[in-house]
C-alpha positions as CSV (number, residue, x, y, z in Angstrom):
1,X,-0.2,0.0,0.1
2,X,1.4,3.5,-1.0
3,X,2.5,5.4,2.1
4,X,0.3,8.5,3.2
5,X,2.0,11.9,1.6
6,X,2.2,14.5,4.5
7,X,0.6,17.6,3.2
8,X,1.9,20.2,6.2
9,X,4.4,22.6,5.2
10,X,7.3,20.4,6.8
11,X,6.6,18.3,4.0
12,X,8.1,20.9,1.5
13,X,11.5,19.4,1.2
14,X,10.7,15.7,0.9
15,X,10.9,14.0,-2.4
16,X,7.6,14.8,-4.6
17,X,5.8,11.3,-5.1
18,X,5.9,10.8,-9.0
19,X,2.2,10.1,-10.7
20,X,2.7,9.2,-14.3
21,X,-0.4,8.8,-16.7
22,X,-0.2,6.8,-19.5
23,X,-1.3,8.6,-23.3
24,X,-1.6,6.7,-26.7
25,X,-3.1,7.3,-29.5
26,X,-6.7,7.6,-30.1
27,X,-7.2,8.4,-26.6
28,X,-10.3,9.9,-25.3
29,X,-9.8,13.3,-23.9
30,X,-12.1,12.7,-21.3
31,X,-10.3,9.7,-19.8
32,X,-6.9,11.6,-19.6
33,X,-8.2,14.6,-18.0
34,X,-9.7,12.5,-15.1
35,X,-5.8,11.8,-13.6
36,X,-5.0,15.0,-14.9
37,X,-7.0,17.4,-13.0
38,X,-6.8,15.2,-9.6
39,X,-3.3,14.4,-9.6
40,X,-1.7,17.2,-12.3
41,X,-3.0,20.5,-10.7
42,X,-1.5,22.9,-8.2
43,X,-3.6,22.7,-5.2
44,X,-1.2,23.5,-2.4
45,X,-2.8,26.7,-1.4
46,X,-5.1,24.2,-0.5
47,X,-2.9,22.2,1.8
48,X,-2.2,19.5,-0.8
49,X,1.5,18.2,-2.0
50,X,2.7,19.0,-5.1
51,X,2.7,15.9,-7.2
52,X,5.7,15.4,-10.2
53,X,3.1,14.8,-12.5
54,X,4.1,13.1,-16.1
55,X,2.1,12.2,-19.2
56,X,4.1,9.5,-21.2
57,X,3.6,7.6,-24.1
58,X,5.0,4.6,-26.2
59,X,4.4,6.9,-28.9
60,X,6.7,9.8,-30.4
61,X,5.2,12.8,-32.0
62,X,1.8,14.2,-31.5
63,X,-1.0,12.2,-30.2
64,X,-4.4,12.2,-31.3
65,X,-7.5,12.1,-29.4
66,X,-11.0,10.6,-30.4
67,X,-12.1,14.7,-30.1
68,X,-10.7,15.7,-33.4
69,X,-7.5,17.5,-32.1
70,X,-4.0,16.2,-31.0
71,X,-1.5,16.2,-27.9
72,X,2.1,16.5,-27.6
73,X,3.4,14.5,-24.6
74,X,6.6,15.3,-23.6
75,X,7.9,11.9,-21.5
76,X,8.2,8.5,-22.8
77,X,8.0,5.1,-21.4
78,X,11.6,6.1,-19.4
79,X,8.9,8.5,-17.5
80,X,7.4,5.3,-15.5
81,X,10.5,3.9,-14.5
82,X,10.9,5.5,-10.8
83,X,6.9,6.5,-10.8
84,X,5.4,5.6,-7.6
85,X,1.6,5.5,-8.8
86,X,1.2,4.9,-12.8
87,X,-2.5,5.3,-14.2
88,X,-3.3,4.0,-17.5
89,X,-7.1,5.9,-17.8
90,X,-8.0,3.8,-20.7
91,X,-7.6,1.5,-23.8
92,X,-8.6,2.6,-27.6
93,X,-9.4,-0.9,-28.7
94,X,-9.5,-4.1,-26.8
95,X,-8.7,-6.6,-29.2
96,X,-5.5,-4.7,-29.8
97,X,-2.8,-6.3,-27.7
98,X,-1.0,-3.1,-26.1
99,X,2.5,-2.6,-27.3
100,X,5.2,-5.0,-25.9
101,X,7.4,-2.1,-24.5
102,X,4.4,-1.0,-22.3
103,X,3.2,-4.0,-20.9
104,X,7.4,-4.6,-20.2
105,X,7.7,-1.2,-17.9
106,X,4.2,-2.1,-16.1
107,X,5.4,-5.5,-15.2
108,X,8.8,-3.9,-13.7
109,X,7.1,-1.1,-11.9
110,X,4.6,-3.4,-10.5
111,X,7.8,-6.0,-9.5
112,X,9.3,-2.8,-7.6
113,X,5.8,-2.1,-5.8
114,X,4.7,1.1,-7.9
115,X,0.8,1.6,-7.4
116,X,-0.7,0.7,-10.9
117,X,-4.7,2.2,-11.7
118,X,-6.6,1.3,-14.5
119,X,-9.3,3.3,-15.3
120,X,-12.1,1.8,-17.5
121,X,-10.2,0.1,-19.9
122,X,-7.2,0.4,-19.0
123,X,-8.1,-2.6,-16.9
124,X,-7.6,-4.2,-19.6
125,X,-4.2,-3.3,-20.4
126,X,-3.3,-4.3,-16.7
127,X,-4.6,-7.6,-17.4
128,X,-2.7,-8.2,-20.8
129,X,0.2,-7.4,-18.9
130,X,-0.8,-10.0,-16.4
131,X,-0.8,-7.8,-13.1
132,X,-4.3,-8.5,-12.5
133,X,-4.2,-12.8,-12.8
134,X,-6.0,-14.6,-9.9
135,X,-6.7,-10.2,-8.4
136,X,-10.5,-9.5,-8.2
137,X,-10.8,-6.5,-10.6
138,X,-13.4,-4.3,-12.4
139,X,-14.2,-2.6,-15.7
140,X,-16.5,-0.9,-17.8
141,X,-19.7,-2.8,-17.3
142,X,-20.7,-2.9,-21.6
143,X,-17.2,-4.9,-21.8
144,X,-17.4,-6.7,-18.9
145,X,-18.6,-9.9,-20.6
146,X,-15.2,-9.3,-23.6
147,X,-13.2,-9.0,-20.6
148,X,-14.0,-11.9,-18.6
149,X,-13.9,-14.5,-21.9
150,X,-10.0,-12.5,-22.8
151,X,-8.8,-12.6,-19.3
152,X,-10.7,-15.5,-17.1
153,X,-7.9,-15.7,-14.6
154,X,-9.2,-12.1,-13.4
155,X,-11.5,-12.3,-10.8
156,X,-13.9,-9.8,-13.0
157,X,-16.5,-8.0,-10.4
158,X,-18.5,-6.2,-13.1
159,X,-21.2,-4.7,-10.9
160,X,-18.7,-2.2,-8.2
161,X,-17.4,1.4,-9.2
162,X,-13.9,0.5,-8.5
163,X,-11.6,-2.4,-6.6
164,X,-8.7,-1.3,-4.6
165,X,-6.5,-4.6,-4.0
166,X,-3.5,-3.2,-2.3
167,X,-1.2,-1.8,-5.0
168,X,-3.3,-2.5,-7.9
169,X,-6.4,-0.5,-8.6
170,X,-8.9,-0.5,-11.2
171,X,-12.4,0.9,-12.0
172,X,-15.5,1.2,-14.5
173,X,-16.1,3.4,-16.7
174,X,-16.5,7.2,-17.1
175,X,-17.6,9.2,-13.7
176,X,-16.1,5.8,-11.9
177,X,-12.5,6.8,-12.8
178,X,-12.4,9.8,-10.9
179,X,-14.4,8.3,-7.8
180,X,-11.3,5.8,-8.0
181,X,-8.5,8.7,-8.3
182,X,-10.0,10.6,-5.6
183,X,-10.3,7.3,-3.3
184,X,-6.3,6.5,-4.6
185,X,-5.8,10.8,-3.2
186,X,-7.7,9.8,-0.3
187,X,-5.1,7.0,0.4
188,X,-2.1,8.9,-0.2
189,X,-3.0,12.3,1.5
190,X,-6.1,11.6,3.8
191,X,-9.6,12.7,3.3
192,X,-9.4,16.5,3.7
193,X,-7.2,16.7,0.5
194,X,-9.5,14.2,-1.1
195,X,-12.5,16.3,0.3
196,X,-10.7,19.6,-1.4
197,X,-10.1,18.1,-4.7
198,X,-13.9,16.3,-4.8
199,X,-15.8,20.1,-3.6
200,X,-13.6,22.0,-6.4
201,X,-14.9,19.5,-9.3
202,X,-18.2,19.4,-8.0
203,X,-18.4,15.9,-7.1
204,X,-19.1,13.5,-4.5
205,X,-16.0,13.5,-2.0
206,X,-16.2,9.9,-1.5
207,X,-18.2,6.6,-3.2
208,X,-17.0,3.1,-1.8
209,X,-15.5,1.2,-4.5
210,X,-17.8,-1.4,-3.6
211,X,-21.1,0.3,-4.5
212,X,-22.6,-0.6,-7.7
213,X,-22.0,1.1,-11.3
214,X,-25.1,3.3,-11.6
215,X,-26.2,3.5,-14.7
216,X,-29.4,3.5,-15.5
217,X,-31.6,0.4,-17.8
218,X,-33.3,1.8,-21.0
219,X,-35.8,-0.2,-22.7
220,X,-33.7,-2.3,-24.9
221,X,-33.8,-1.7,-28.5
222,X,-35.7,-4.9,-29.2
223,X,-38.7,-3.8,-27.5
224,X,-39.1,-0.5,-29.0
225,X,-42.4,0.0,-30.6
226,X,-43.6,-3.5,-28.5
227,X,-46.3,-3.4,-26.8
228,X,-43.6,-3.7,-23.5
229,X,-42.4,-0.8,-24.2
230,X,-45.2,1.2,-23.2
231,X,-45.6,-1.2,-20.3
232,X,-42.1,-0.4,-19.0
233,X,-42.5,3.1,-19.1
234,X,-45.8,3.1,-17.3
235,X,-44.3,1.1,-14.6
236,X,-41.4,3.7,-14.1
237,X,-43.9,6.7,-14.1
238,X,-46.0,4.6,-11.5
239,X,-43.6,3.0,-9.1
240,X,-45.5,3.9,-6.0
241,X,-48.1,1.3,-7.1
242,X,-48.2,-1.7,-6.2
243,X,-47.4,-4.3,-9.2
244,X,-47.4,-8.1,-9.5
245,X,-46.6,-10.7,-12.3
246,X,-50.0,-11.4,-12.7
247,X,-51.4,-7.4,-12.7
248,X,-48.4,-6.3,-15.2
249,X,-49.6,-9.6,-17.5
250,X,-52.9,-8.7,-17.1
251,X,-52.3,-4.8,-18.3
252,X,-50.2,-6.5,-20.9
253,X,-53.1,-8.4,-22.3
254,X,-51.1,-11.8,-22.0
255,X,-51.1,-15.0,-20.0
256,X,-48.6,-15.1,-16.8
257,X,-46.4,-17.6,-18.6
258,X,-46.5,-16.0,-22.1
259,X,-45.5,-12.2,-20.3
260,X,-42.9,-14.0,-18.3
261,X,-41.0,-15.0,-21.3
262,X,-41.3,-11.9,-23.2
263,X,-40.2,-10.2,-20.4
264,X,-37.3,-12.0,-19.4
265,X,-36.4,-12.2,-23.7
266,X,-37.1,-8.1,-24.0
267,X,-34.9,-7.0,-20.5
268,X,-32.5,-10.3,-19.8
269,X,-34.3,-10.2,-16.4
270,X,-37.4,-11.1,-14.3
271,X,-40.2,-8.7,-13.4
272,X,-39.2,-8.8,-9.9
273,X,-35.3,-8.1,-10.4
274,X,-36.6,-5.5,-13.1
275,X,-38.7,-3.6,-10.7
276,X,-36.8,-3.4,-8.0
277,X,-33.7,-1.7,-10.0
278,X,-36.1,0.7,-11.2
279,X,-37.1,1.7,-7.4
280,X,-33.7,1.6,-6.9
281,X,-32.6,4.4,-9.1
282,X,-35.6,6.3,-8.4
283,X,-34.6,6.6,-4.9
284,X,-31.3,7.8,-5.9
285,X,-32.5,10.3,-7.8
286,X,-34.7,11.3,-5.3
287,X,-31.9,11.5,-2.7
288,X,-29.4,13.1,-5.4
289,X,-32.0,16.0,-6.5
290,X,-34.6,16.8,-3.7
291,X,-35.1,17.3,0.2
292,X,-37.3,14.7,0.4
293,X,-37.8,12.5,3.7
294,X,-36.1,9.0,3.3
295,X,-39.9,8.0,4.7
296,X,-41.6,10.3,1.5
297,X,-38.9,8.9,-0.6
298,X,-39.8,5.1,0.5
299,X,-43.7,5.5,-0.6
300,X,-42.8,7.5,-3.9
301,X,-40.3,4.6,-5.1
302,X,-42.6,2.0,-4.1
303,X,-40.9,0.2,-1.5
304,X,-43.7,0.6,0.9
305,X,-41.4,1.4,4.1
306,X,-38.2,2.9,5.2
307,X,-37.3,-0.5,6.4
308,X,-37.7,-1.9,3.4
309,X,-35.7,0.9,1.4
310,X,-32.9,1.0,3.7
311,X,-32.8,-3.1,3.2
312,X,-33.0,-3.1,-0.3
313,X,-30.4,-0.1,-0.6
314,X,-27.9,-1.6,1.9
315,X,-28.0,-5.0,-0.4
316,X,-28.0,-3.5,-3.9
317,X,-25.1,-0.4,-2.8
318,X,-23.6,-1.2,0.9
319,X,-24.4,1.8,2.0
320,X,-27.6,3.8,3.4
321,X,-29.9,6.0,2.0
322,X,-28.8,8.8,4.5
323,X,-25.1,8.2,3.3
324,X,-25.7,8.0,0.2
325,X,-27.1,12.2,0.0
326,X,-24.6,13.2,2.4
327,X,-22.0,11.7,-0.1
328,X,-22.8,13.0,-3.3
329,X,-24.1,16.4,-1.8
330,X,-20.5,16.8,-0.1
331,X,-22.0,17.6,3.3
């Protein structure tokens, strides 16, 4: 585990912690910006340490981005040789094996005890280097099945925001990468430093890695235009009403057996599981965006009682509704 970094004045003469980020051709600017905004900006006025921050690449020359502009990177992979924290913010294509030189540099860094962080598809790079073998890890939910097929020795958990396995961390996509980087900052510098950065970024100061990847479940394309689509939309707008398999089958004008089969084909899950996920998503939204009491939210989302809401919330997200609201709002 990386030793905590003091942010007090007596640390001014201490060697700066080196954070290196791996860039590459066709990188997403958003993914690159996540570690840059957490570790690369001068926030010494807020009591944070000044990191020795480097962006490096295996390629030479200007790097293309998915947004149509190029970036200049001044460091090659030699910048990884003494880095204490190395972040792979994504990867351009799961079908493409990363360059051997990059994989060798990551293996060498891991062998000497550097902290390695694979954000989103960056987990594919760490897995390709063999660093995730027999370890727990995660990646973006949309590529989880592909990841599991390619790297069966990795103990993949596709349902969490990020996984902290000592000096190797992986995260889900987009905003979860920011959660993971703030978690790394918290480990190195303490909660006050991480909260300071989170407040400046106007994001939740801390979300536990074990919380679920909070993705909305859209109506799958194969039910668009089908009468099931209208039913699912109606249920989503009337979650406070009691719903049963029989009542929904009747509303869809189907037998219980036919409705069950069609529902699973359309959504990939059961009525009970889907309905619970919709109610949990509604509760999250209300906790984040309103001042409604937990009791009122339980009723609006269709849980019937605060005890039921708290139980299902804890089972799904490993936190309480009140803690979720505090963490999201940063208070």
